[in-house]
N, C-alpha and C positions, 0 to 999 in steps of 0.2 A: 704481518710483522711479529705479532705475538708468538706465533708458532716458531719463527726463526730464533727469537730470544730464548724461548723455552728449550729448544734443542741445544743451542749454544751453552746455556746454563747447565744442562744435564751433562754434556760432554766435558765442559770446562771444569765443573765440580769434580767429575770422576778423575780427571788428570791432576787437578790441584785442589784436593779436598782441604789442604792446610791453609790455602789462601782464598777460600770461598768468600770471605768477608770483603776482600778487595773487589771481587767480581760483583757482589751484591750492590755495592755503591755504583758501579758502572751501569748495572742493569736498571737501577732506579732512574739514573740520569737519562738513559736511552728511552725509557717509557715516558718520561716527562716530555 
């Protein structure tokens, strides 16, 4: 699962570098 989140984070951040903060919040919730 960690690998999938990492990949999504990389791609998502590349497409929306301006809203990476919003994604970080989601990533933390997913890991929890």
